[in-house]
C-alpha positions as CSV (number, residue, x, y, z in Angstrom):
1,M,0.1,0.0,-0.1
2,A,1.0,3.4,-0.7
3,D,2.8,5.6,2.2
4,T,1.2,8.8,3.7
5,A,3.5,11.0,1.8
6,L,1.4,9.9,-1.4
7,Q,-1.9,10.5,0.7
8,G,-2.6,13.7,-1.2
9,L,-2.0,12.3,-4.6
10,I,-4.1,9.3,-3.8
11,E,-7.0,11.5,-3.0
12,R,-6.6,13.4,-6.4
13,I,-6.1,10.6,-8.8
14,G,-7.3,7.5,-7.0
15,A,-5.5,4.7,-5.0
16,D,-5.7,2.3,-8.2
17,H,-3.2,4.5,-10.0
18,V,-0.8,5.0,-7.3
19,V,-0.8,1.5,-5.8
20,R,-0.5,0.1,-9.4
21,R,2.6,2.4,-10.2
22,L,4.2,1.4,-6.8
23,G,3.7,-2.1,-7.8
24,I,5.5,-2.1,-11.0
25,E,8.4,0.0,-9.4
26,A,8.8,-2.9,-6.7
27,A,8.5,-5.8,-9.2
28,H,10.0,-4.5,-12.3
29,E,12.0,-1.3,-12.2
30,K,15.5,-2.9,-12.7
31,Q,14.2,-5.5,-15.4
32,L,16.0,-5.9,-18.5
33,F,13.6,-8.0,-20.7
34,G,10.1,-8.0,-21.3
35,Q,8.8,-5.1,-19.5
36,G,7.2,-2.0,-21.4
37,T,7.4,-1.4,-25.1
38,L,10.9,-2.7,-25.8
39,V,12.3,-6.4,-25.8
40,F,15.5,-5.3,-24.0
41,N,15.7,-2.1,-21.8
42,V,19.3,-1.0,-22.1
43,E,18.8,1.9,-19.7
44,N,18.5,-0.6,-16.9
45,W,21.8,-2.5,-17.8
46,K,24.5,-1.8,-15.3
47,L,27.3,-2.3,-17.5
48,A,25.9,-0.1,-20.1
49,P,27.7,3.2,-18.9
50,R,31.0,1.5,-18.6
51,I,30.7,0.0,-22.2
52,I,29.9,3.3,-23.8
53,E,32.5,5.6,-21.9
54,T,35.0,2.6,-22.7
55,A,34.1,2.7,-26.5
56,L,34.3,6.5,-26.5
57,K,37.8,6.4,-25.0
58,V,39.1,3.9,-27.3
59,T,37.9,5.7,-30.3
60,G,39.3,9.2,-29.0
61,L,35.9,10.7,-28.9
62,H,35.3,10.7,-24.9
63,G,36.7,14.0,-24.3
64,R,34.7,15.8,-27.3
65,A,31.4,13.6,-26.0
66,R,31.9,14.9,-22.6
67,R,32.2,18.4,-23.4
68,N,29.1,18.3,-25.6
69,A,27.2,16.9,-22.8
70,D,27.5,19.8,-20.7
71,R,26.1,22.5,-23.4
72,V,22.5,23.4,-23.9
73,E,20.9,25.0,-26.9
74,V,17.7,26.8,-26.8
75,R,15.7,25.8,-29.9
76,R,12.5,27.4,-31.1
77,N,9.7,25.8,-32.7
78,L,6.5,27.3,-34.3
79,V,3.0,25.6,-33.9
80,T,0.6,26.9,-36.2
81,S,-3.2,25.8,-36.1
82,A,-6.7,27.6,-37.0
83,R,-8.1,26.1,-34.0
84,L,-6.0,28.0,-31.7
85,P,-8.4,30.9,-29.8
86,A,-7.1,34.3,-31.0
87,A,-6.3,35.2,-27.6
88,F,-3.7,32.5,-27.5
89,D,-2.0,33.8,-30.8
90,G,1.8,34.2,-29.9
91,F,1.4,32.0,-26.6
92,T,4.9,30.5,-25.6
93,I,5.9,27.2,-23.9
94,L,9.4,26.5,-22.5
95,Q,9.7,22.7,-22.5
96,L,12.5,20.9,-20.6
97,S,12.8,17.2,-21.0
98,D,14.9,14.5,-19.6
99,L,17.1,16.5,-17.2
100,H,18.7,13.3,-15.4
101,A,19.7,15.9,-13.1
102,D,22.5,13.8,-10.9
103,I,24.3,12.4,-13.9
104,S,23.9,15.8,-16.0
105,Q,25.4,18.3,-13.5
106,G,27.4,20.4,-15.9
107,A,24.4,20.7,-18.2
108,M,22.2,21.6,-15.0
109,R,24.6,24.4,-14.2
110,H,24.6,25.7,-17.9
111,L,20.7,25.4,-17.9
112,A,20.3,27.3,-14.6
113,D,22.0,30.5,-16.2
114,I,19.8,29.9,-19.6
115,V,16.3,29.7,-17.8
116,R,16.2,33.0,-15.9
117,D,16.6,35.0,-19.4
118,I,13.8,33.0,-21.3
119,A,10.6,34.8,-21.3
120,C,7.5,32.5,-21.7
121,D,3.9,32.3,-20.6
122,I,4.5,28.4,-19.1
123,C,7.1,25.8,-18.5
124,V,6.3,22.2,-19.1
125,L,8.9,19.3,-17.8
126,T,8.4,16.0,-20.0
127,G,9.8,13.7,-17.6
128,D,13.2,11.9,-16.4
129,Y,14.4,13.7,-13.5
130,R,16.7,11.1,-12.0
131,G,19.6,9.5,-13.7
132,K,19.1,5.9,-13.2
133,T,15.9,3.9,-13.7
134,Y,15.7,3.0,-10.1
135,G,17.5,3.9,-6.5
136,P,18.0,7.3,-4.8
137,F,16.5,10.1,-6.2
138,E,17.4,13.0,-3.4
139,T,20.2,14.4,-5.4
140,S,18.1,14.7,-8.5
141,L,15.3,16.4,-6.4
142,A,17.7,18.8,-4.9
143,L,19.2,20.0,-8.1
144,M,15.6,20.2,-9.7
145,R,14.5,22.4,-6.7
146,D,17.4,24.9,-7.3
147,L,16.4,25.0,-11.3
148,C,12.8,25.5,-10.6
149,A,13.3,28.3,-8.2
150,R,14.9,30.1,-11.1
151,I,11.9,29.7,-13.5
152,K,9.3,32.3,-12.7
153,L,6.5,30.6,-14.7
154,P,3.7,28.4,-14.1
155,L,5.2,24.9,-14.3
156,Y,3.6,21.7,-15.6
157,G,5.1,18.3,-15.5
158,V,4.7,14.6,-16.0
159,L,6.9,11.5,-14.9
160,G,8.9,9.7,-17.0
161,N,10.5,6.1,-17.1
162,H,13.3,6.9,-15.0
163,D,11.2,8.6,-12.2
164,S,9.3,7.1,-8.9
165,I,6.1,8.1,-8.3
166,R,7.3,8.6,-4.8
167,M,9.0,12.0,-6.3
168,T,5.9,13.4,-6.9
169,P,5.3,15.1,-3.5
170,A,8.5,16.7,-3.5
171,L,8.3,17.7,-7.4
172,E,4.8,19.3,-6.6
173,A,6.4,21.2,-3.5
174,M,8.6,23.0,-5.8
175,G,5.4,24.5,-7.6
176,I,5.1,21.7,-10.6
177,R,1.4,20.9,-11.3
178,M,2.1,17.0,-12.0
179,L,-0.3,15.4,-14.3
180,F,-1.3,12.0,-14.1
181,N,-3.7,11.2,-17.0
182,E,-5.4,14.6,-16.1
183,Q,-5.7,17.8,-17.7
184,E,-5.7,21.6,-16.6
185,P,-7.7,24.4,-18.4
186,I,-5.3,27.5,-19.3
187,T,-7.4,30.6,-19.6
188,R,-6.5,33.8,-21.2
189,D,-8.5,37.0,-22.1
190,G,-11.6,34.8,-21.6
191,A,-10.5,32.2,-24.2
192,T,-9.6,28.7,-22.9
193,I,-6.8,25.8,-23.9
194,H,-6.4,22.7,-22.3
195,L,-3.2,21.0,-21.1
196,A,-3.1,17.4,-20.5
197,G,-0.4,15.1,-19.1
198,I,-0.2,11.2,-19.1
199,D,1.9,8.9,-16.8
200,D,4.9,7.0,-18.5
201,A,3.9,5.2,-21.5
202,H,7.1,3.4,-22.3
203,F,8.3,1.3,-19.6
204,Y,5.5,1.4,-16.7
205,R,2.6,1.6,-19.2
206,T,0.3,3.7,-16.6
207,D,-0.6,6.1,-19.2
208,D,-4.5,6.7,-20.2
209,I,-4.9,9.2,-22.8
210,A,-8.9,8.6,-22.8
211,T,-9.1,9.6,-19.1
212,A,-7.0,12.7,-19.7
213,A,-8.9,13.7,-22.7
214,A,-12.0,13.0,-21.0
215,A,-13.0,16.6,-19.7
216,I,-11.5,18.4,-22.8
217,P,-14.3,19.6,-25.4
218,R,-13.6,18.2,-28.9
219,D,-13.8,21.8,-30.2
220,A,-11.1,22.9,-27.7
221,F,-7.4,23.4,-28.6
222,S,-5.5,21.0,-26.5
223,I,-1.9,20.1,-25.9
224,L,-0.7,16.6,-24.4
225,L,2.3,16.2,-22.3
226,A,3.7,12.7,-22.6
227,H,7.3,11.5,-21.9
228,T,7.6,9.4,-24.8
229,P,6.1,10.0,-28.3
230,E,5.1,6.3,-28.5
231,S,1.5,7.1,-27.9
232,Y,1.0,9.6,-30.9
233,R,-1.7,7.3,-32.6
234,V,-3.8,7.5,-29.6
235,A,-3.3,11.2,-29.0
236,A,-4.1,11.9,-32.5
237,A,-7.4,9.7,-32.1
238,A,-8.4,11.5,-29.0
239,G,-8.3,14.8,-31.0
240,F,-5.2,16.4,-29.4
241,D,-3.7,19.3,-31.5
242,L,-0.2,19.3,-30.0
243,M,1.7,16.4,-28.4
244,L,5.2,17.7,-26.5
245,S,7.5,14.6,-25.8
246,G,11.1,13.6,-25.0
247,H,12.6,10.2,-23.7
248,T,14.6,9.5,-26.9
249,H,17.2,12.1,-26.4
250,G,17.4,12.4,-30.0
251,G,19.7,9.4,-30.0
252,Q,22.2,10.9,-27.8
253,L,25.1,9.2,-29.5
254,C,24.5,9.9,-33.2
255,L,26.3,9.5,-36.5
256,P,27.3,12.6,-38.2
257,G,24.4,14.5,-39.7
258,G,22.4,13.7,-36.4
259,I,21.6,10.1,-37.4
260,A,20.6,8.2,-34.6
261,I,21.9,5.1,-33.9
262,K,19.3,3.9,-31.4
263,L,16.2,5.8,-30.0
264,E,15.0,3.6,-27.3
265,A,11.2,3.7,-28.6
266,R,9.1,2.1,-30.9
267,L,8.1,4.7,-33.5
268,P,8.9,6.1,-37.0
269,R,12.7,7.5,-36.9
270,R,11.3,10.9,-38.3
271,M,9.5,11.0,-34.9
272,G,12.7,10.6,-32.8
273,S,13.8,14.2,-32.8
274,G,12.3,17.6,-33.3
275,A,9.1,18.8,-34.9
276,W,6.7,16.4,-36.6
277,R,3.1,15.5,-37.8
278,F,0.7,12.8,-37.8
279,G,-2.6,13.6,-39.3
280,A,-3.8,16.5,-37.6
281,L,-1.5,16.1,-34.7
282,A,1.6,18.3,-34.4
283,G,4.3,16.8,-32.1
284,Y,7.7,17.7,-31.0
285,T,10.2,15.3,-29.5
286,S,13.0,17.3,-27.5
287,A,16.5,15.8,-27.5
288,G,16.4,16.5,-24.0
289,A,18.8,18.7,-21.9
290,G,20.5,16.0,-19.9
291,T,22.0,12.5,-20.7
292,S,21.2,9.2,-20.1
293,L,23.6,6.3,-18.8
294,A,26.6,8.5,-19.1
295,P,27.3,12.4,-19.6
296,V,28.3,12.0,-23.1
297,R,26.9,13.4,-26.5
298,L,27.9,13.1,-30.1
299,N,26.2,15.0,-33.2
300,C,23.1,15.5,-31.0
301,P,23.1,18.7,-28.9
302,A,21.2,18.9,-25.7
303,E,18.2,21.3,-25.9
304,I,15.5,23.2,-24.2
305,T,12.7,24.2,-26.5
306,V,10.5,27.4,-26.7
307,H,7.1,26.7,-28.8
308,T,5.3,29.4,-29.9
309,L,1.5,28.9,-30.7
310,Q,0.2,30.8,-33.9
311,R,-3.3,31.0,-35.1
312,L,-4.1,30.5,-38.8
313,G,-6.7,32.5,-40.4
């Protein structure tokens, strides 16, 4: 059963979801084979960081890859829609994803200097705050607390496959409105758009887009926060206009030209990084600000993203 620290979350989203998430964490969070959307979960393999760093050292690329990991670019993405209310024309969203704060401390220091100077309307965090997929998370939360204190914007977030639901009370104490298959209306000059968020769909499979969309009118402009873009088909069928995700790191270690070797997700490669479309659904997959397994990047810059909504017509 869930502990008392999660009582507030239980009262909001129900005991079934919380107990289910905790049960999967207890039984499967270290599982290598057969859990989630992939047959083999390399992120749970203890030897993976050592193999990656050794291979980079042997090829003479480790120093470059290590320096790259500490740099964070600000990217900009324009989202156009005829369904966007006129009052939200020019509305801006800062997206932070895949911080993996405890193993990406160089990037976190750089990020802390950047976010203070970015003017946006809201900030969304699309999961993976902890470095490993299991184990302690106190260091990550301390680094997240410092970062969030520098962001003077309304904050919304979802959990990723590296995060424990036990992190939620601390994240919400930082001012982040964590969304668990829920939606939140955002009002501006008498008009409303809807921001929804789902729990992790990659490893824990505790997402429920139908529940998140249930209270959103079909004619309303809506945005879905989902740690992984793998749920793009369901998001499109539910009528979402925009899906903001991360998880893939854009490949993190890429061939020249940014060609990802592996995305750790089941989806078309064109959706592995940057802007994409699926039918009426616009999507964006962030390459993330942090790094997974080891603090290294090649041909795949770390990023935070400013999305600007623009009304057509």
